[in-house]
Biopython code that builds the backbone (N, CA, C, O; Angstrom):
import numpy as np
from Bio.PDB.StructureBuilder import StructureBuilder

atoms = [
    (1, "UNK", "N", (68.514, 136.339, 107.389)),
    (1, "UNK", "CA", (69.683, 135.930, 108.139)),
    (1, "UNK", "C", (69.475, 135.655, 109.603)),
    (1, "UNK", "O", (68.549, 136.138, 110.255)),
    (2, "UNK", "N", (70.385, 134.857, 110.069)),
    (2, "UNK", "CA", (70.649, 134.458, 111.616)),
    (2, "UNK", "C", (71.794, 135.103, 112.354)),
    (2, "UNK", "O", (72.331, 135.923, 111.610)),
    (3, "UNK", "N", (72.523, 135.025, 113.852)),
    (3, "UNK", "CA", (72.624, 135.479, 114.576)),
    (3, "UNK", "C", (73.964, 134.340, 115.146)),
    (3, "UNK", "O", (73.901, 133.599, 116.128)),
    (4, "UNK", "N", (75.068, 134.491, 114.234)),
    (4, "UNK", "CA", (75.968, 133.504, 114.577)),
    (4, "UNK", "C", (76.888, 134.004, 115.075)),
    (4, "UNK", "O", (77.029, 135.222, 115.178)),
    (5, "UNK", "N", (77.847, 132.976, 115.559)),
    (5, "UNK", "CA", (78.913, 133.137, 116.505)),
    (5, "UNK", "C", (80.209, 132.639, 115.511)),
    (5, "UNK", "O", (80.322, 131.517, 115.016)),
    (6, "UNK", "N", (81.246, 133.890, 115.342)),
    (6, "UNK", "CA", (82.654, 133.867, 114.658)),
    (6, "UNK", "C", (82.850, 133.036, 115.191)),
    (6, "UNK", "O", (82.427, 132.735, 116.307)),
    (7, "UNK", "N", (83.868, 132.205, 114.183)),
    (7, "UNK", "CA", (84.617, 130.829, 114.957)),
    (7, "UNK", "C", (86.180, 131.425, 114.842)),
    (7, "UNK", "O", (87.128, 130.875, 115.402)),
    (8, "UNK", "N", (86.293, 132.585, 114.062)),
    (8, "UNK", "CA", (88.213, 133.011, 114.404)),
    (8, "UNK", "C", (87.639, 133.785, 116.036)),
    (8, "UNK", "O", (87.855, 133.180, 117.086)),
    (9, "UNK", "N", (87.216, 134.584, 116.034)),
    (9, "UNK", "CA", (87.180, 135.607, 117.182)),
    (9, "UNK", "C", (86.203, 135.642, 118.468)),
    (9, "UNK", "O", (86.271, 136.058, 119.624)),
    (10, "UNK", "N", (85.310, 135.021, 117.699)),
    (10, "UNK", "CA", (84.466, 134.051, 118.997)),
    (10, "UNK", "C", (82.569, 135.285, 119.223)),
    (10, "UNK", "O", (81.519, 135.103, 119.840)),
    (11, "UNK", "N", (83.114, 136.424, 118.307)),
    (11, "UNK", "CA", (81.985, 137.793, 118.614)),
    (11, "UNK", "C", (80.618, 137.132, 117.599)),
    (11, "UNK", "O", (80.576, 136.367, 116.635)),
    (12, "UNK", "N", (79.436, 137.998, 118.520)),
    (12, "UNK", "CA", (78.212, 137.623, 117.467)),
    (12, "UNK", "C", (77.850, 138.251, 116.108)),
    (12, "UNK", "O", (77.815, 139.481, 116.129)),
    (13, "UNK", "N", (77.671, 137.870, 115.349)),
    (13, "UNK", "CA", (77.250, 138.719, 114.287)),
    (13, "UNK", "C", (76.506, 138.330, 113.490)),
    (13, "UNK", "O", (76.449, 137.103, 113.577)),
    (14, "UNK", "N", (75.705, 138.813, 112.520)),
    (14, "UNK", "CA", (74.394, 138.627, 111.583)),
    (14, "UNK", "C", (75.047, 138.642, 110.122)),
    (14, "UNK", "O", (75.604, 139.623, 109.630)),
    (15, "UNK", "N", (74.856, 137.156, 109.393)),
    (15, "UNK", "CA", (75.434, 137.094, 108.106)),
    (15, "UNK", "C", (75.141, 135.778, 107.883)),
    (15, "UNK", "O", (74.684, 134.942, 108.661)),
    (16, "UNK", "N", (75.525, 135.666, 106.478)),
    (16, "UNK", "CA", (75.733, 133.881, 106.268)),
    (16, "UNK", "C", (76.912, 133.381, 106.237)),
    (16, "UNK", "O", (77.119, 132.231, 105.851)),
    (17, "UNK", "N", (78.035, 134.355, 106.728)),
    (17, "UNK", "CA", (79.359, 133.531, 106.639)),
    (17, "UNK", "C", (79.833, 132.859, 107.970)),
    (17, "UNK", "O", (79.162, 132.925, 108.999)),
    (18, "UNK", "N", (80.813, 132.328, 107.899)),
    (18, "UNK", "CA", (81.314, 132.077, 109.444)),
    (18, "UNK", "C", (81.902, 132.551, 110.121)),
    (18, "UNK", "O", (82.151, 132.128, 111.250)),
    (19, "UNK", "N", (82.332, 133.651, 109.596)),
    (19, "UNK", "CA", (83.182, 134.585, 110.083)),
    (19, "UNK", "C", (82.815, 135.852, 110.227)),
    (19, "UNK", "O", (82.042, 136.123, 109.307)),
    (20, "UNK", "N", (83.041, 137.052, 111.145)),
    (20, "UNK", "CA", (82.642, 137.966, 111.165)),
    (20, "UNK", "C", (83.408, 139.111, 110.273)),
    (20, "UNK", "O", (84.628, 139.025, 110.137)),
    (21, "UNK", "N", (82.540, 140.378, 109.558)),
    (21, "UNK", "CA", (83.406, 141.257, 108.292)),
    (21, "UNK", "C", (84.615, 141.159, 109.076)),
    (21, "UNK", "O", (85.505, 140.400, 108.693)),
    (22, "UNK", "N", (84.755, 141.871, 110.178)),
    (22, "UNK", "CA", (86.419, 141.916, 110.941)),
    (22, "UNK", "C", (87.198, 140.750, 110.454)),
    (22, "UNK", "O", (88.108, 140.763, 109.625)),
    (23, "UNK", "N", (86.746, 139.832, 111.038)),
    (23, "UNK", "CA", (87.834, 138.562, 110.578)),
    (23, "UNK", "C", (87.869, 137.728, 109.362)),
    (23, "UNK", "O", (88.498, 136.715, 109.055)),
    (24, "UNK", "N", (86.876, 138.570, 108.684)),
    (24, "UNK", "CA", (86.457, 138.082, 106.790)),
    (24, "UNK", "C", (88.328, 138.459, 106.113)),
    (24, "UNK", "O", (89.057, 137.603, 105.613)),
    (25, "UNK", "N", (88.682, 139.908, 106.311)),
    (25, "UNK", "CA", (89.865, 140.491, 106.196)),
    (25, "UNK", "C", (90.953, 139.500, 106.591)),
    (25, "UNK", "O", (91.766, 139.079, 105.768)),
    (26, "UNK", "N", (90.946, 139.108, 107.977)),
    (26, "UNK", "CA", (92.547, 138.436, 108.209)),
    (26, "UNK", "C", (92.105, 137.014, 107.661)),
    (26, "UNK", "O", (93.085, 136.328, 107.367)),
    (27, "UNK", "N", (91.120, 136.514, 107.490)),
    (27, "UNK", "CA", (91.158, 135.271, 106.966)),
    (27, "UNK", "C", (91.608, 135.519, 105.486)),
    (27, "UNK", "O", (92.501, 134.795, 105.044)),
    (28, "UNK", "N", (91.101, 136.415, 104.744)),
    (28, "UNK", "CA", (91.709, 136.488, 103.610)),
    (28, "UNK", "C", (93.299, 136.949, 103.200)),
    (28, "UNK", "O", (93.749, 136.945, 102.054)),
    (29, "UNK", "N", (93.834, 137.240, 104.103)),
    (29, "UNK", "CA", (95.457, 137.651, 104.345)),
    (29, "UNK", "C", (95.967, 136.328, 105.203)),
    (29, "UNK", "O", (97.147, 136.377, 105.552)),
    (30, "UNK", "N", (95.372, 135.401, 105.503)),
    (30, "UNK", "CA", (95.931, 134.229, 106.100)),
    (30, "UNK", "C", (95.805, 132.946, 104.643)),
    (30, "UNK", "O", (96.741, 132.331, 104.131)),
    (31, "UNK", "N", (94.751, 132.897, 104.391)),
    (31, "UNK", "CA", (94.472, 132.432, 102.920)),
    (31, "UNK", "C", (95.732, 132.874, 102.217)),
    (31, "UNK", "O", (96.617, 132.090, 101.874)),
    (32, "UNK", "N", (95.761, 134.248, 102.014)),
    (32, "UNK", "CA", (97.566, 134.356, 101.249)),
    (32, "UNK", "C", (98.631, 133.584, 101.716)),
    (32, "UNK", "O", (99.278, 132.672, 101.201)),
    (33, "UNK", "N", (98.680, 134.192, 102.902)),
    (33, "UNK", "CA", (99.955, 133.463, 103.415)),
    (33, "UNK", "C", (99.743, 131.892, 103.156)),
    (33, "UNK", "O", (100.765, 131.368, 102.714)),
    (34, "UNK", "N", (98.647, 131.008, 103.328)),
    (34, "UNK", "CA", (99.017, 129.773, 103.563)),
    (34, "UNK", "C", (99.338, 129.354, 101.685)),
    (34, "UNK", "O", (100.221, 128.591, 101.291)),
    (35, "UNK", "N", (98.431, 130.038, 100.883)),
    (35, "UNK", "CA", (98.713, 129.563, 99.358)),
    (35, "UNK", "C", (100.206, 129.779, 99.012)),
    (35, "UNK", "O", (100.767, 129.037, 98.206)),
    (36, "UNK", "N", (101.121, 131.245, 99.895)),
    (36, "UNK", "CA", (102.065, 131.331, 99.166)),
    (36, "UNK", "C", (103.023, 130.011, 99.629)),
    (36, "UNK", "O", (103.872, 129.445, 98.940)),
    (37, "UNK", "N", (102.684, 129.757, 100.778)),
    (37, "UNK", "CA", (103.471, 128.781, 101.696)),
    (37, "UNK", "C", (103.509, 127.314, 100.748)),
    (37, "UNK", "O", (104.517, 126.664, 100.469)),
    (38, "UNK", "N", (102.303, 127.064, 100.414)),
    (38, "UNK", "CA", (102.029, 125.770, 99.716)),
    (38, "UNK", "C", (102.713, 125.737, 98.436)),
    (38, "UNK", "O", (103.375, 124.795, 98.001)),
    (39, "UNK", "N", (102.486, 126.881, 97.858)),
    (39, "UNK", "CA", (103.524, 127.301, 96.779)),
    (39, "UNK", "C", (104.664, 127.261, 96.243)),
    (39, "UNK", "O", (104.970, 127.128, 95.057)),
    (40, "UNK", "N", (105.568, 127.434, 97.556)),
    (40, "UNK", "CA", (106.842, 127.385, 97.126)),
    (40, "UNK", "C", (107.867, 127.660, 98.429)),
    (40, "UNK", "O", (108.890, 126.978, 98.489)),
    (41, "UNK", "N", (107.625, 128.551, 99.360)),
    (41, "UNK", "CA", (108.525, 128.288, 100.735)),
    (41, "UNK", "C", (108.425, 127.364, 101.533)),
    (41, "UNK", "O", (107.298, 127.094, 101.948)),
    (42, "UNK", "N", (109.301, 126.780, 101.882)),
    (42, "UNK", "CA", (109.367, 125.781, 102.827)),
    (42, "UNK", "C", (108.236, 124.584, 102.828)),
    (42, "UNK", "O", (108.053, 123.741, 103.706)),
    (43, "UNK", "N", (107.652, 124.728, 101.795)),
    (43, "UNK", "CA", (107.027, 123.654, 101.943)),
    (43, "UNK", "C", (107.780, 122.178, 101.012)),
    (43, "UNK", "O", (108.452, 122.283, 99.986)),
    (44, "UNK", "N", (107.369, 120.662, 101.841)),
    (44, "UNK", "CA", (107.867, 119.705, 100.989)),
    (44, "UNK", "C", (106.964, 118.605, 101.857)),
    (44, "UNK", "O", (106.864, 118.264, 103.036)),
    (45, "UNK", "N", (106.289, 118.206, 100.408)),
    (45, "UNK", "CA", (105.368, 117.368, 100.947)),
    (45, "UNK", "C", (106.207, 115.731, 101.421)),
    (45, "UNK", "O", (107.016, 114.977, 100.880)),
    (46, "UNK", "N", (105.404, 115.775, 102.811)),
    (46, "UNK", "CA", (105.848, 114.614, 103.492)),
    (46, "UNK", "C", (106.942, 114.838, 104.702)),
    (46, "UNK", "O", (107.160, 114.002, 105.578)),
    (47, "UNK", "N", (107.622, 116.180, 104.586)),
    (47, "UNK", "CA", (108.320, 116.571, 105.320)),
    (47, "UNK", "C", (108.087, 117.884, 106.083)),
    (47, "UNK", "O", (108.832, 118.495, 106.848)),
    (48, "UNK", "N", (106.585, 118.195, 105.571)),
    (48, "UNK", "CA", (106.017, 119.131, 106.456)),
    (48, "UNK", "C", (105.061, 119.150, 107.549)),
    (48, "UNK", "O", (104.039, 118.495, 107.343)),
    (49, "UNK", "N", (105.141, 119.648, 108.474)),
    (49, "UNK", "CA", (103.651, 119.179, 109.371)),
    (49, "UNK", "C", (103.047, 121.049, 109.589)),
    (49, "UNK", "O", (103.414, 122.160, 109.208)),
    (50, "UNK", "N", (102.092, 120.537, 110.319)),
    (50, "UNK", "CA", (100.846, 121.486, 110.326)),
    (50, "UNK", "C", (102.163, 122.788, 111.130)),
    (50, "UNK", "O", (102.753, 123.724, 110.590)),
    (51, "UNK", "N", (102.206, 122.321, 112.453)),
    (51, "UNK", "CA", (103.326, 123.174, 112.762)),
    (51, "UNK", "C", (103.887, 124.336, 112.589)),
    (51, "UNK", "O", (103.902, 125.505, 112.974)),
    (52, "UNK", "N", (104.716, 122.962, 111.270)),
    (52, "UNK", "CA", (106.025, 124.057, 110.638)),
    (52, "UNK", "C", (105.202, 125.209, 109.774)),
    (52, "UNK", "O", (105.623, 126.365, 109.812)),
    (53, "UNK", "N", (104.005, 124.875, 108.982)),
    (53, "UNK", "CA", (103.367, 125.990, 108.653)),
    (53, "UNK", "C", (102.556, 126.865, 108.992)),
    (53, "UNK", "O", (102.177, 127.798, 108.284)),
    (54, "UNK", "N", (102.185, 126.599, 110.249)),
    (54, "UNK", "CA", (101.388, 127.447, 111.586)),
    (54, "UNK", "C", (102.881, 128.475, 111.905)),
    (54, "UNK", "O", (102.498, 129.526, 112.419)),
    (55, "UNK", "N", (103.783, 128.462, 111.811)),
    (55, "UNK", "CA", (105.304, 128.769, 112.749)),
    (55, "UNK", "C", (105.910, 129.597, 111.507)),
    (55, "UNK", "O", (106.589, 130.562, 111.859)),
    (56, "UNK", "N", (105.777, 129.374, 109.963)),
    (56, "UNK", "CA", (106.468, 130.139, 109.128)),
    (56, "UNK", "C", (105.481, 130.759, 108.870)),
    (56, "UNK", "O", (105.789, 131.888, 108.486)),
    (57, "UNK", "N", (104.239, 130.561, 108.890)),
    (57, "UNK", "CA", (103.323, 131.577, 108.754)),
    (57, "UNK", "C", (102.134, 132.521, 109.216)),
    (57, "UNK", "O", (101.278, 133.136, 108.579)),
    (58, "UNK", "N", (102.386, 132.411, 110.454)),
    (58, "UNK", "CA", (102.001, 133.094, 111.926)),
    (58, "UNK", "C", (100.414, 132.827, 111.791)),
    (58, "UNK", "O", (99.631, 133.449, 112.509)),
    (59, "UNK", "N", (99.991, 131.933, 110.896)),
    (59, "UNK", "CA", (98.614, 131.416, 111.048)),
    (59, "UNK", "C", (98.076, 130.732, 111.977)),
    (59, "UNK", "O", (98.078, 129.561, 111.596)),
    (60, "UNK", "N", (97.584, 130.825, 113.058)),
    (60, "UNK", "CA", (97.003, 130.088, 114.658)),
    (60, "UNK", "C", (96.823, 128.550, 114.167)),
    (60, "UNK", "O", (96.263, 128.456, 113.075)),
    (61, "UNK", "N", (97.134, 127.545, 114.675)),
    (61, "UNK", "CA", (96.613, 125.884, 114.232)),
    (61, "UNK", "C", (95.209, 126.137, 114.054)),
    (61, "UNK", "O", (94.625, 125.924, 112.991)),
    (62, "UNK", "N", (94.600, 126.645, 115.219)),
    (62, "UNK", "CA", (92.957, 126.595, 114.641)),
    (62, "UNK", "C", (92.494, 126.957, 113.466)),
    (62, "UNK", "O", (91.655, 126.260, 112.895)),
    (63, "UNK", "N", (92.973, 128.101, 112.927)),
    (63, "UNK", "CA", (92.853, 128.730, 111.553)),
    (63, "UNK", "C", (93.328, 127.732, 110.652)),
    (63, "UNK", "O", (92.674, 127.293, 109.706)),
    (64, "UNK", "N", (94.313, 127.435, 110.923)),
    (64, "UNK", "CA", (94.738, 126.519, 109.432)),
    (64, "UNK", "C", (94.125, 125.526, 109.812)),
    (64, "UNK", "O", (93.957, 124.810, 108.824)),
    (65, "UNK", "N", (93.696, 125.079, 110.689)),
    (65, "UNK", "CA", (92.817, 123.749, 110.630)),
    (65, "UNK", "C", (91.494, 124.088, 109.586)),
    (65, "UNK", "O", (91.164, 123.568, 108.520)),
    (66, "UNK", "N", (90.768, 125.433, 110.556)),
    (66, "UNK", "CA", (89.880, 125.440, 109.549)),
    (66, "UNK", "C", (89.781, 126.019, 108.240)),
    (66, "UNK", "O", (88.725, 125.821, 107.640)),
    (67, "UNK", "N", (90.809, 126.794, 107.598)),
    (67, "UNK", "CA", (91.053, 126.847, 105.851)),
    (67, "UNK", "C", (91.697, 125.802, 105.462)),
    (67, "UNK", "O", (91.494, 125.675, 104.255)),
    (68, "UNK", "N", (92.299, 125.072, 105.815)),
    (68, "UNK", "CA", (92.644, 123.577, 105.281)),
    (68, "UNK", "C", (91.713, 122.405, 104.946)),
    (68, "UNK", "O", (91.884, 121.450, 104.189)),
    (69, "UNK", "N", (90.523, 122.801, 105.844)),
    (69, "UNK", "CA", (89.106, 121.585, 105.626)),
    (69, "UNK", "C", (88.277, 122.272, 104.619)),
    (69, "UNK", "O", (87.313, 121.701, 104.109)),
    (70, "UNK", "N", (88.760, 123.988, 104.184)),
    (70, "UNK", "CA", (87.880, 124.230, 103.226)),
    (70, "UNK", "C", (88.008, 123.981, 101.929)),
    (70, "UNK", "O", (89.165, 124.065, 101.517)),
    (71, "UNK", "N", (86.734, 123.546, 100.717)),
    (71, "UNK", "CA", (86.970, 122.971, 99.249)),
    (71, "UNK", "C", (88.367, 123.250, 98.574)),
    (71, "UNK", "O", (89.005, 122.440, 97.902)),
    (72, "UNK", "N", (88.804, 124.832, 98.943)),
    (72, "UNK", "CA", (89.919, 125.524, 97.939)),
    (72, "UNK", "C", (91.090, 124.122, 98.014)),
    (72, "UNK", "O", (91.789, 123.759, 97.068)),
    (73, "UNK", "N", (91.061, 123.471, 99.451)),
    (73, "UNK", "CA", (92.468, 122.806, 100.012)),
    (73, "UNK", "C", (91.999, 121.349, 99.625)),
    (73, "UNK", "O", (92.963, 120.585, 99.639)),
    (74, "UNK", "N", (90.809, 120.729, 99.283)),
    (74, "UNK", "CA", (90.317, 119.169, 99.245)),
    (74, "UNK", "C", (91.210, 118.744, 98.933)),
    (74, "UNK", "O", (91.795, 119.396, 98.069)),
    (75, "UNK", "N", (91.846, 117.512, 99.369)),
    (75, "UNK", "CA", (93.263, 116.947, 99.053)),
    (75, "UNK", "C", (94.142, 117.321, 99.082)),
    (75, "UNK", "O", (94.870, 117.000, 98.143)),
    (76, "UNK", "N", (94.693, 118.202, 100.089)),
    (76, "UNK", "CA", (95.657, 118.476, 100.276)),
    (76, "UNK", "C", (95.773, 118.202, 102.010)),
    (76, "UNK", "O", (95.034, 118.588, 102.916)),
    (77, "UNK", "N", (97.149, 117.289, 102.043)),
    (77, "UNK", "CA", (96.889, 116.492, 103.663)),
    (77, "UNK", "C", (98.740, 117.023, 103.995)),
    (77, "UNK", "O", (99.759, 116.748, 103.361)),
    (78, "UNK", "N", (98.530, 117.877, 105.272)),
    (78, "UNK", "CA", (99.402, 118.180, 105.983)),
    (78, "UNK", "C", (99.060, 117.208, 107.174)),
    (78, "UNK", "O", (97.912, 117.032, 107.582)),
    (79, "UNK", "N", (100.302, 116.530, 107.742)),
    (79, "UNK", "CA", (100.057, 116.111, 109.136)),
    (79, "UNK", "C", (100.272, 116.960, 110.268)),
    (79, "UNK", "O", (100.757, 118.090, 110.206)),
    (80, "UNK", "N", (99.765, 116.173, 111.657)),
    (80, "UNK", "CA", (99.895, 116.687, 112.572)),
    (80, "UNK", "C", (101.247, 116.967, 112.727)),
    (80, "UNK", "O", (101.721, 118.099, 112.820)),
    (81, "UNK", "N", (102.022, 115.645, 112.759)),
    (81, "UNK", "CA", (103.503, 115.772, 112.907)),
    (81, "UNK", "C", (104.140, 114.353, 111.738)),
    (81, "UNK", "O", (103.333, 114.005, 110.875)),
    (82, "UNK", "N", (105.434, 113.667, 111.763)),
    (82, "UNK", "CA", (105.681, 113.259, 110.975)),
    (82, "UNK", "C", (105.781, 110.970, 111.412)),
    (82, "UNK", "O", (106.122, 109.914, 110.880)),
    (83, "UNK", "N", (105.406, 111.328, 112.244)),
    (83, "UNK", "CA", (105.254, 109.947, 113.009)),
    (83, "UNK", "C", (103.786, 109.265, 112.939)),
    (83, "UNK", "O", (102.755, 109.595, 113.526)),
    (84, "UNK", "N", (104.050, 108.108, 111.946)),
    (84, "UNK", "CA", (103.114, 107.330, 111.374)),
    (84, "UNK", "C", (102.456, 107.872, 110.215)),
    (84, "UNK", "O", (101.297, 107.504, 110.024)),
    (85, "UNK", "N", (102.954, 108.634, 109.450)),
    (85, "UNK", "CA", (102.705, 109.174, 108.431)),
    (85, "UNK", "C", (102.999, 109.087, 106.665)),
    (85, "UNK", "O", (102.549, 109.600, 105.641)),
    (86, "UNK", "N", (103.949, 108.188, 107.027)),
    (86, "UNK", "CA", (104.661, 107.883, 106.127)),
    (86, "UNK", "C", (103.993, 107.225, 104.486)),
    (86, "UNK", "O", (104.615, 107.382, 103.436)),
    (87, "UNK", "N", (103.133, 106.762, 104.541)),
    (87, "UNK", "CA", (102.291, 106.026, 103.576)),
    (87, "UNK", "C", (101.619, 106.891, 102.860)),
    (87, "UNK", "O", (101.797, 106.967, 101.645)),
    (88, "UNK", "N", (100.547, 107.850, 103.669)),
    (88, "UNK", "CA", (99.705, 108.683, 102.995)),
    (88, "UNK", "C", (100.306, 109.939, 102.235)),
    (88, "UNK", "O", (99.864, 110.497, 101.231)),
    (89, "UNK", "N", (101.576, 110.269, 103.080)),
    (89, "UNK", "CA", (101.975, 111.688, 102.866)),
    (89, "UNK", "C", (102.190, 111.561, 101.022)),
    (89, "UNK", "O", (101.835, 112.398, 100.192)),
    (90, "UNK", "N", (102.869, 110.255, 100.777)),
    (90, "UNK", "CA", (103.975, 110.501, 99.421)),
    (90, "UNK", "C", (102.746, 110.749, 99.036)),
    (90, "UNK", "O", (102.223, 111.317, 99.995)),
    (91, "UNK", "N", (101.757, 110.623, 97.932)),
    (91, "UNK", "CA", (100.762, 110.818, 96.936)),
    (91, "UNK", "C", (99.910, 112.176, 97.033)),
    (91, "UNK", "O", (98.933, 112.475, 96.346)),
    (92, "UNK", "N", (100.560, 112.978, 98.126)),
    (92, "UNK", "CA", (99.706, 114.251, 97.799)),
    (92, "UNK", "C", (100.272, 115.715, 97.458)),
    (92, "UNK", "O", (101.123, 116.074, 98.273)),
    (93, "UNK", "N", (100.048, 116.471, 96.630)),
    (93, "UNK", "CA", (100.303, 117.843, 96.064)),
    (93, "UNK", "C", (99.579, 118.846, 96.403)),
    (93, "UNK", "O", (98.413, 118.599, 96.710)),
    (94, "UNK", "N", (100.064, 120.275, 96.446)),
    (94, "UNK", "CA", (98.978, 120.867, 96.778)),
    (94, "UNK", "C", (98.511, 121.465, 95.108)),
    (94, "UNK", "O", (99.058, 121.721, 94.035)),
    (95, "UNK", "N", (97.111, 121.476, 95.743)),
    (95, "UNK", "CA", (96.552, 121.790, 94.074)),
    (95, "UNK", "C", (96.025, 123.576, 94.075)),
    (95, "UNK", "O", (95.097, 123.918, 93.341)),
    (96, "UNK", "N", (96.446, 124.176, 94.607)),
    (96, "UNK", "CA", (96.379, 125.815, 95.099)),
    (96, "UNK", "C", (97.189, 126.641, 94.116)),
    (96, "UNK", "O", (97.286, 127.859, 94.267)),
]
sb = StructureBuilder()
sb.init_structure("model")
sb.init_model(0)
sb.init_chain("A")
sb.init_seg("    ")
for serial, (resi, resn, name, xyz) in enumerate(atoms, 1):
    if name == "N":
        sb.init_residue(resn, " ", resi, " ")
    sb.init_atom(name, np.array(xyz, "f"), 0.0, 1.0, " ", f" {name:<3s}", serial, name[0])
structure = sb.get_structure()
């Protein structure tokens, strides 16, 4: 194993993961919040921005972007803003 810096808190730890043990449990909670949001409450394809998701779930933008970049959310596109976005958003559906 190598010493890494946690992408969430910045602390150093020894593991193969990208987050430390303490932050891993926080990621699990954030992941649950994100899935719940995408599967129901307030989420509307083409009308919801990352700021909406962050505000309504309490997930920071940094962690939201990191979670959305994971394999689990492949194909899910949530724009930063609704401007310049109309064409690409209409095809996207959350697959969580």
